[in-house]
DRENROSE-966009 format. One record per residue: z, y, x of N, C-alpha, C, O in turn; residue in one letter. Coordinates in steps of 0.1 Angstrom, whole numbers, padded with zeros to 4 digits, always signed. Layout:
REM residues N
ZYXZYXZYXZYXA...
***
This chain:
REM residues 227
-0366-0162+0551-0375-0173+0555-0389-0169+0553-0393-0163+0543M-0398-0172+0563-0412-0168+0562-0420-0180+0559-0417-0192+0562E-0431-0177+0552-0440-0188+0547-0454-0183+0549-0457-0173+0544K-0462-0191+0555-0476-0188+0557-0484-0193+0545-0483-0205+0542A-0492-0185+0539-0500-0189+0527-0515-0184+0530-0517-0171+0530V-0524-0193+0531-0538-0189+0532-0540-0178+0543-0548-0169+0542L-0533-0180+0554-0535-0171+0565-0527-0158+0564-0526-0150+0574G-0520-0156+0553-0512-0144+0551-0497-0147+0553-0493-0159+0550F-0489-0138+0557-0475-0140+0558-0468-0135+0546-0469-0123+0543K-0460-0144+0540-0452-0140+0529-0437-0143+0532-0434-0152+0540F-0429-0135+0525-0414-0138+0526-0409-0143+0513-0411-0137+0503W-0403-0155+0514-0398-0162+0502-0384-0156+0500-0375-0158+0509V-0382-0149+0490-0369-0141+0488-0359-0148+0479-0347-0145+0479L-0364-0157+0471-0355-0164+0461-0360-0177+0458-0373-0179+0458R-0352-0187+0456-0357-0200+0453-0351-0205+0440-0340-0201+0436T-0359-0215+0434-0353-0222+0422-0350-0236+0427-0359-0244+0431V-0337-0239+0428-0333-0252+0433-0336-0252+0448-0331-0243+0456G-0344-0261+0453-0348-0262+0467-0363-0258+0469-0368-0259+0480V-0370-0254+0458-0384-0251+0459-0386-0236+0461-0381-0228+0453K-0393-0232+0472-0395-0218+0474-0406-0212+0464-0415-0219+0461P-0404-0200+0460-0413-0193+0451-0419-0181+0458-0412-0175+0467L-0431-0176+0455-0436-0164+0460-0440-0154+0449-0449-0146+0450I-0432-0155+0438-0434-0146+0427-0421-0140+0423-0411-0145+0427L-0422-0129+0416-0410-0122+0411-0408-0124+0396-0417-0122+0388V-0396-0129+0392-0393-0131+0378-0382-0121+0375-0372-0121+0382F-0384-0113+0365-0374-0103+0361-0365-0109+0350-0370-0111+0339C-0353-0112+0353-0343-0118+0344-0332-0108+0342-0327-0101+0351E-0326-0108+0330-0314-0100+0327-0302-0106+0334-0301-0118+0336P-0293-0098+0338-0280-0102+0344-0269-0100+0333-0268-0088+0328I-0262-0110+0330-0252-0108+0319-0239-0103+0325-0234-0108+0335I-0234-0093+0319-0221-0087+0324-0216-0076+0315-0222-0074+0304G-0206-0069+0319-0200-0059+0311-0207-0046+0312-0213-0043+0323K-0207-0038+0302-0213-0025+0302-0206-0015+0311-0193-0015+0311E-0213-0007+0318-0207+0003+0327-0203+0015+0318-0208+0017+0307C-0194+0023+0323-0189+0034+0316-0199+0046+0316-0206+0047+0326R-0200+0053+0305-0209+0064+0304-0202+0076+0310-0191+0080+0305V-0208+0083+0320-0201+0095+0325-0206+0107+0319-0218+0108+0316T-0198+0117+0316-0201+0129+0309-0212+0137+0317-0220+0143+0312K-0211+0136+0331-0220+0143+0339-0234+0140+0337-0243+0149+0337K-0237+0127+0334-0251+0123+0333-0255+0119+0318-0266+0114+0316H-0246+0122+0308-0249+0118+0295-0262+0123+0289-0269+0115+0282Q-0265+0135+0292-0277+0141+0286-0288+0144+0296-0298+0151+0293D-0288+0138+0308-0297+0141+0318-0306+0130+0321-0302+0118+0323Q-0319+0132+0323-0329+0122+0326-0331+0121+0341-0329+0111+0347R-0335+0132+0347-0337+0133+0361-0326+0142+0367-0323+0152+0361F-0321+0138+0379-0311+0147+0385-0318+0157+0393-0324+0154+0403D-0316+0170+0389-0324+0181+0397-0316+0187+0408-0320+0197+0414P-0304+0181+0411-0296+0187+0421-0302+0188+0435-0308+0178+0439S-0300+0199+0442-0306+0200+0455-0300+0190+0465-0307+0185+0474P-0288+0185+0462-0282+0175+0471-0290+0162+0470-0293+0156+0480T-0293+0158+0457-0301+0145+0455-0315+0146+0461-0320+0137+0468A-0322+0158+0459-0335+0160+0465-0334+0160+0480-0343+0154+0487I-0324+0166+0486-0323+0166+0500-0321+0152+0506-0326+0149+0516K-0313+0144+0498-0311+0130+0503-0324+0122+0503-0326+0114+0513E-0332+0124+0494-0345+0117+0494-0354+0122+0505-0360+0114+0512V-0354+0135+0508-0361+0140+0519-0356+0135+0533-0364+0134+0542G-0344+0131+0533-0338+0127+0546-0340+0112+0548-0337+0107+0559M-0345+0105+0539-0347+0091+0540-0359+0088+0550-0369+0096+0550K-0358+0078+0558-0369+0076+0568-0379+0066+0563-0376+0056+0557K-0391+0068+0567-0402+0059+0564-0400+0046+0572-0398+0047+0584T-0402+0035+0566-0401+0022+0573-0413+0013+0569-0420+0016+0559V-0416+0003+0577-0427-0006+0574-0423-0013+0561-0412-0016+0558S-0434-0017+0554-0432-0024+0541-0424-0037+0543-0418-0042+0534W-0425-0043+0555-0418-0056+0558-0405-0054+0564-0397-0064+0566S-0401-0042+0567-0388-0040+0575-0376-0043+0567-0366-0046+0572A-0377-0041+0553-0365-0042+0545-0364-0056+0538-0355-0057+0529G-0371-0066+0543-0371-0079+0536-0357-0085+0537-0353-0091+0527V-0350-0084+0548-0337-0090+0549-0328-0084+0539-0320-0091+0533D-0328-0071+0538-0319-0064+0528-0323-0068+0514-0314-0070+0506Q-0336-0068+0512-0340-0072+0498-0336-0086+0495-0331-0088+0483L-0337-0095+0504-0333-0109+0501-0318-0110+0498-0314-0116+0489R-0310-0103+0506-0296-0103+0505-0292-0097+0491-0283-0102+0484Q-0298-0086+0487-0295-0079+0475-0298-0087+0463-0291-0088+0454T-0310-0094+0463-0315-0102+0452-0306-0114+0451-0304-0120+0440L-0301-0119+0462-0292-0131+0461-0278-0127+0456-0270-0135+0452A-0276-0114+0455-0263-0109+0450-0264-0104+0435-0267-0112+0426G-0263-0091+0433-0263-0085+0420-0276-0081+0415-0278-0077+0403D-0286-0080+0424-0300-0077+0420-0304-0063+0424-0297-0056+0432G-0316-0059+0420-0322-0046+0424-0327-0040+0411-0327-0046+0400A-0332-0027+0413-0337-0020+0401-0353-0019+0402-0358-0015+0412F-0359-0023+0391-0373-0020+0389-0374-0008+0379-0368-0008+0369L-0381+0003+0383-0383+0015+0374-0397+0017+0371-0406+0016+0379V-0400+0018+0358-0413+0022+0352-0411+0032+0342-0401+0033+0335A-0421+0041+0340-0420+0052+0330-0427+0047+0317-0437+0041+0317C-0420+0050+0306-0425+0046+0293-0436+0056+0289-0439+0066+0296D-0441+0055+0277-0452+0064+0272-0447+0078+0270-0455+0087+0269K-0434+0080+0269-0429+0094+0268-0425+0100+0282-0420+0111+0283N-0428+0092+0293-0426+0098+0306-0412+0095+0311-0408+0101+0321G-0404+0088+0303-0390+0085+0307-0389+0074+0317-0394+0063+0314R-0382+0076+0328-0380+0065+0337-0370+0055+0332-0359+0058+0328G-0374+0042+0332-0366+0031+0326-0362+0021+0337-0371+0014+0341N-0350+0020+0341-0346+0011+0351-0343-0003+0345-0336-0004+0335P-0347-0013+0352-0345-0027+0347-0340-0035+0359-0345-0034+0370M-0330-0043+0357-0324-0051+0368-0333-0064+0370-0336-0071+0361T-0336-0066+0382-0344-0078+0386-0336-0087+0396-0328-0081+0404I-0337-0100+0394-0329-0109+0403-0337-0116+0413-0332-0123+0422G-0351-0116+0412-0359-0122+0422-0369-0111+0426-0372-0102+0419W-0375-0113+0438-0385-0104+0443-0393-0109+0454-0389-0119+0461G-0405-0104+0456-0414-0109+0466-0423-0097+0471-0429-0089+0463E-0424-0096+0484-0434-0087+0490-0443-0096+0499-0439-0106+0504V-0455-0091+0501-0465-0099+0509-0477-0090+0512-0477-0078+0510G-0488-0097+0517-0500-0090+0521-0512-0097+0516-0515-0108+0521F-0519-0091+0506-0531-0097+0501-0541-0086+0498-0537-0074+0497I-0554-0090+0498-0565-0080+0496-0564-0069+0506-0568-0057+0503W-0560-0072+0518-0560-0062+0529-0549-0051+0527-0551-0040+0533G-0539-0054+0520-0529-0043+0517-0515-0050+0514-0514-0061+0510R-0504-0042+0517-0491-0047+0514-0488-0046+0499-0492-0036+0493P-0482-0056+0493-0480-0055+0479-0465-0060+0475-0459-0067+0482V-0461-0055+0464-0448-0060+0457-0452-0065+0444-0459-0058+0436F-0448-0078+0441-0452-0084+0429-0440-0085+0419-0429-0089+0424T-0442-0081+0407-0431-0082+0397-0437-0089+0385-0449-0089+0382V-0428-0096+0377-0432-0103+0365-0422-0098+0354-0410-0099+0356L-0427-0095+0342-0418-0090+0332-0422-0097+0319-0434-0098+0315V-0413-0102+0311-0415-0109+0299-0420-0100+0288-0417-0088+0288R-0428-0105+0278-0432-0098+0267-0421-0091+0259-0423-0080+0254R-0410-0098+0258-0399-0093+0250-0392-0081+0256-0384-0074+0249S-0394-0077+0269-0387-0066+0275-0394-0053+0272-0406-0052+0271R-0385-0043+0271-0390-0029+0269-0399-0025+0281-0409-0018+0279Y-0396-0029+0293-0403-0026+0305-0417-0032+0305-0426-0026+0311T-0420-0042+0297-0433-0048+0296-0443-0038+0290-0454-0036+0296Y-0439-0031+0280-0448-0020+0274-0450-0009+0284-0460-0003+0284G-0439-0005+0291-0440+0005+0301-0450+0002+0312-0458+0011+0316A-0450-0010+0316-0459-0014+0327-0474-0016+0322-0483-0014+0330L-0476-0018+0309-0489-0017+0304-0495-0003+0303-0507-0001+0305L-0486+0006+0302-0490+0021+0300-0491+0027+0314-0499+0035+0317F-0481+0024+0323-0479+0031+0336-0490+0027+0346-0496+0016+0345A-0492+0036+0356-0501+0033+0367-0493+0029+0379-0498+0023+0389D-0479+0032+0379-0471+0029+0391-0457+0024+0387-0454+0024+0375T-0450+0019+0397-0436+0015+0395-0429+0017+0408-0435+0018+0419F-0416+0017+0408-0408+0017+0420-0398+0005+0420-0393+0002+0409T-0395+0000+0431-0384-0010+0433-0373-0003+0442-0377+0002+0453V-0361-0004+0437-0350+0003+0444-0339-0006+0447-0334-0013+0439N-0335-0007+0460-0326-0017+0465-0313-0010+0469-0312-0002+0478I-0302-0013+0461-0289-0007+0465-0283-0014+0477-0286-0025+0480P-0274-0007+0484-0266-0013+0494-0258-0024+0488-0252-0022+0478T-0258-0036+0494-0250-0047+0488-0236-0043+0485-0229-0037+0494P-0231-0046+0473-0218-0043+0469-0217-0030+0462-0206-0026+0457G-0228-0022+0461-0228-0009+0454-0236-0009+0441-0245-0018+0440R-0233+0000+0432-0240+0001+0419-0239-0012+0411-0248-0015+0403L-0228-0020+0413-0227-0032+0405-0227-0030+0390-0233-0037+0383N-0219-0020+0386-0218-0018+0371-0231-0013+0366-0235-0017+0354K-0238-0005+0373-0251+0000+0369-0261-0011+0368-0270-0012+0359E-0261-0021+0377-0270-0032+0377-0267-0041+0365-0276-0045+0358L-0254-0043+0362-0251-0051+0350-0255-0044+0337-0260-0050+0328L-0253-0031+0336-0257-0023+0325-0273-0024+0322-0277-0027+0311F-0280-0022+0333-0295-0022+0332-0301-0036+0330-0312-0037+0326C-0292-0046+0332-0297-0060+0330-0293-0065+0316-0298-0075+0312G-0285-0057+0308-0281-0062+0295-0284-0052+0284-0284-0056+0272T-0288-0040+0287-0292-0030+0277-0307-0028+0277-0314-0031+0287K-0312-0024+0266-0327-0022+0264-0330-0007+0263-0323+0001+0257S-0341-0003+0270-0346+0011+0268-0351+0014+0254-0353+0026+0251G-0353+0004+0246-0356+0007+0232-0345+0014+0225-0347+0021+0215R-0333+0011+0229-0321+0016+0222-0314+0028+0228-0307+0036+0221D-0317+0031+0241-0310+0042+0247-0317+0045+0261-0325+0037+0266L-0314+0057+0266-0318+0061+0279-0308+0054+0289-0297+0059+0291D-0313+0044+0295-0303+0036+0304-0299+0044+0316-0287+0043+0320K-0308+0051+0322-0304+0059+0334-0293+0069+0331-0283+0070+0338A-0295+0077+0320-0286+0087+0316-0273+0081+0311-0262+0086+0314A-0273+0069+0305-0261+0063+0299-0252+0058+0309-0240+0058+0307S-0257+0053+0321-0248+0048+0331-0247+0057+0343-0242+0052+0354C-0253+0069+0343-0251+0078+0354-0260+0076+0366-0256+0080+0377G-0272+0069+0364-0281+0067+0375-0289+0080+0377-0295+0086+0367I-0290+0085+0389-0297+0097+0393-0312+0093+0396-0314+0088+0407A-0321+0096+0387-0335+0094+0389-0341+0107+0395-0339+0118+0390L-0348+0106+0407-0353+0117+0414-0368+0114+0417-0372+0103+0418V-0375+0125+0420-0390+0124+0424-0391+0116+0437-0384+0119+0446E-0401+0107+0437-0403+0100+0449-0413+0107+0459-0414+0119+0457G-0419+0100+0468-0428+0107+0478-0443+0105+0475-0450+0114+0478K-0447+0094+0468-0461+0092+0466-0465+0089+0452-0477+0091+0449R-0456+0085+0443-0460+0082+0429-0452+0090+0419-0442+0096+0423V-0457+0090+0407-0450+0098+0397-0437+0091+0392-0428+0098+0387E-0437+0078+0393-0425+0071+0388-0413+0075+0397-0414+0075+0409T-0401+0078+0391-0390+0082+0400-0384+0071+0407-0386+0059+0404P-0375+0074+0417-0367+0064+0424-0353+0067+0420-0349+0077+0414I-0344+0058+0424-0330+0059+0422-0323+0064+0435-0323+0057+0445I-0318+0076+0434-0314+0083+0446-0303+0076+0454-0303+0076+0466A-0294+0069+0446-0282+0063+0453-0286+0049+0459-0277+0043+0465D-0298+0044+0458-0302+0032+0465-0305+0035+0479-0308+0047+0483C-0305+0025+0487-0307+0027+0502-0321+0023+0507-0324+0025+0518S-0329+0016+0498-0342+0012+0502-0351+0013+0490-0347+0009+0479L-0363+0018+0492-0372+0021+0481-0387+0016+0484-0391+0017+0496H-0394+0011+0474-0408+0008+0474-0415+0015+0463-0411+0014+0452Y-0425+0023+0467-0433+0030+0457-0446+0023+0456-0453+0021+0466E-0450+0019+0444-0462+0010+0442-0472+0015+0432-0468+0020+0421C-0485+0013+0435-0496+0016+0425-0500+0003+0420-0504-0007+0427R-0501+0001+0406-0504-0011+0400-0519-0014+0402-0528-0006+0400I-0522-0026+0408-0536-0030+0410-0540-0042+0403-0552-0046+0402I-0530-0049+0396-0534-0061+0388-0523-0064+0378-0511-0062+0381L-0528-0067+0366-0519-0072+0355-0525-0085+0350-0537-0085+0347R-0517-0095+0348-0522-0108+0343-0511-0114+0334-0500-0118+0339K-0514-0116+0322-0505-0123+0313-0505-0138+0315-0516-0144+0314Q-0494-0144+0318-0493-0158+0320-0491-0165+0306-0486-0160+0297L-0496-0178+0306-0493-0186+0294-0491-0200+0299-0492-0203+0311D-0487-0209+0290-0483-0223+0294-0494-0230+0302-0491-0238+0310G-0507-0228+0299-0518-0235+0306-0519-0231+0320-0526-0238+0328E-0513-0220+0324-0513-0216+0338-0504-0224+0348-0506-0223+0360D-0495-0232+0342-0485-0239+0350-0489-0254+0352-0492-0260+0342F-0488-0259+0364-0489-0273+0366-0476-0280+0369-0476-0292+0371S-0465-0273+0368-0452-0278+0369-0444-0278+0356-0439-0267+0352A-0444-0289+0349-0438-0289+0335-0423-0285+0336-0418-0280+0326P-0416-0288+0347-0402-0285+0347-0399-0270+0347-0389-0266+0342E-0409-0262+0352-0407-0248+0352-0409-0243+0338-0401-0234+0333I-0419-0248+0331-0421-0244+0317-0408-0248+0308-0404-0240+0300L-0403-0259+0310-0392-0264+0302-0379-0256+0305-0371-0253+0296E-0378-0252+0318-0365-0244+0321-0366-0230+0318-0356-0224+0314R-0378-0223+0320-0379-0209+0319-0387-0204+0307-0386-0192+0304Y-0394-0213+0301-0403-0208+0290-0402-0216+0277-0412-0218+0270Y-0391-0221+0274-0389-0230+0262-0392-0222+0250-0396-0227+0240A-0390-0208+0251-0392-0200+0239-0406-0193+0239-0409-0184+0231D-0415-0197+0249-0428-0192+0250-0429-0177+0253-0439-0170+0251D-0418-0172+0259-0417-0157+0262-0422-0156+0277-0413-0154+0286D-0435-0157+0279-0440-0158+0293-0441-0144+0299-0441-0133+0292H-0441-0144+0312-0441-0131+0320-0456-0126+0321-0466-0133+0320H-0457-0113+0323-0469-0107+0327-0468-0105+0342-0458-0099+0347M-0478-0109+0350-0478-0107+0364-0483-0093+0367-0494-0090+0363L-0476-0086+0375-0480-0072+0379-0479-0071+0394-0468-0073+0400V-0490-0068+0400-0490-0066+0415-0492-0052+0418-0502-0045+0413I-0483-0046+0426-0484-0032+0430-0487-0031+0445-0480-0037+0453G-0497-0022+0448-0499-0019+0462-0487-0010+0467-0484+0000+0461E-0481-0013+0478-0470-0005+0483-0476+0007+0490-0482+0006+0501I-0474+0019+0484-0479+0031+0490-0469+0038+0499-0472+0046+0508L-0456+0035+0497-0446+0041+0505-0433+0032+0505-0430+0026+0494A-0427+0031+0516-0414+0024+0517-0405+0032+0526-0409+0035+0537S-0393+0034+0522-0384+0042+0530-0370+0038+0527-0366+0033+0517Y-0361+0042+0537-0347+0038+0536-0338+0049+0541-0342+0059+0547A-0325+0047+0538-0315+0057+0543-0315+0057+0558-0319+0048+0565D-0312+0069+0564-0312+0071+0578-0301+0062+0584-0299+0062+0596Q
***
């Protein structure tokens, strides 16, 4: 669904009830832990020529071309947000809502992460992030794992066999097995608090514990998909 806002075109990708939103809220997905595979147990980035070749074979697409796939995926099991922590380790987090749009003369991807999340600290430190969209129906166990486990406790990518590989424009890695990718440079961070909201029902439903999101807007520097 498209929505015009102040002359710019935005895609509303997820709704709360019947009300459309144009922000991304990163929420955990509750589910069972995926199995740890021996192949990836001790590996952070997958250096295999096959994985690198697969990234090179992906085709560049317009930042708006993947909106339908993004909407479908977020309505299902979710997508992966990846940010590097202060040690340079790529940490994938499952997100269930997402938004892309055009502001300040550039395409952007907006994400929000709560203070309590390990990814919150990573996004304070990092200059970039990536959003990785799996083909619907794939990587379900990995999505569940990354939505229920914390990077404070373990290397999530290595623990559930996610292959992190170098992207095209930013230092943050992408997830090779996903079929659509957004590489983003952070251009704004804004911590939200209760006074920012004029809808009390949102505060009551999503912020009863005062664990507010930080708003992070990233300029989309590259978007590409499987051939």
